[in-house]
N, C-alpha and C positions, 0 to 999 in steps of 0.2 A: 286571323280573320278578313275574307271579301266583303264588300261593299252588296252584296245581294244577298236580304232577303231583311237587311238593316235599317233603323229607320234615324232619321237627323240631318245632319249635314254631314256628317261619312269624315268626321278631323281623325290623327290622326293620334290622340292622347286617347289611353286607355289605365282604370276604367274609364269608362265614360258611361253618361244615360245619353242615348240619344231620341228623340217623338220628331211624327207627323204630330201638330195642333191643328183643332182646326180651328180660323176665327169668321165667330158672326155674333155681328152687332158690337162689333168692338169689342168683344169678348175673346177669350183667349181660349181652350179646351184642349186636358189630355183626352184620348179615350185611352184606352192601359191594352186595346190591340193593337194599337199603332205607337210603339212605343219597347225599349226594350235596353239593359245594363250591355253592355258590352264590353272585355277584357274581362283581368281577373277583381274581380271587389270582393273584396272579406265584410263582414261583419260590418264592421266599425262607419262603412263609405257607405250599405246600403241603406243605416240609421240615419246617417250624418245626410243624403242624397233625400231620404223623403223628406227632411226640415228647411231645406234652401227650394226648390221644386216650389212649394207654393206661392214661395216668397218674388219667387223671377216667372212663376203665368201674372202674376199678380199686380208688379210693376207691368210685363211685353203689353197687359191687359191697358192701363194706365198708357200708354205709347199709342195705343191704338187709339185708344177714345179723345184722347191730345193731338188726332191726326198726322203725328210724329211719326206712325209709322203706317203703311198701307198696306191693303192684301196684291194690291196692283204693279207691287218695287220690288226690281231687286235688291233691295239696300238690307247687307250684314252692322248686326246690331250684336255690342257687346258689353255685357252690363257683369258685373261684379262682386259679390259679398261676401266680406272675409276673405278666404283661400278660397272661394268657389266663383267660378267664370259660366256666362251662359253665354251662349256664339248665336241669334237665331235670326234666320229669312226665307221673309216668304217665299220668294224666289220667285215675284207677278207670277205666282196660284192657285189667286180670284176664289182665295179658302181657305189656305193652306199653311205653317208657317212652322219651317222645321229646325228644329235644335236641336243642341249640342251643352248639354255641362259637365262640368268634372272641374276634379279641384286643379289650382294652379301647384305647379313644383317645378320643382329648378328640372331645367330637361326637357320640358312640357312642350311639345312643338304645335305652333295658332294655325287655326285656319288660317286658307288664305284664300282675299273675299273671291268670289267670282263673278 
């Protein structure tokens, strides 16, 4: 799958959840029409991703609230929760946060910093 019409940071890991979230008043919000699952995800993967995303969103919001992440930065942040990884970068967009979430397994490719 190409990157046209997909959301997130476009890491090469699949399956992955990709999104362009909104950052407003130091809060990160997902818009469900600006996200998607890319690659072949089974039912267990889909169930698991639904449980880890809220925690990553909360942690990313805290980074904005504490001033460690700003919407005018081009800074790649990596968060981990168990075997799950969240890569996020505002890409100096002044209001958006691009993110990918995937399960870390042997052979997965990490995103390169932009």
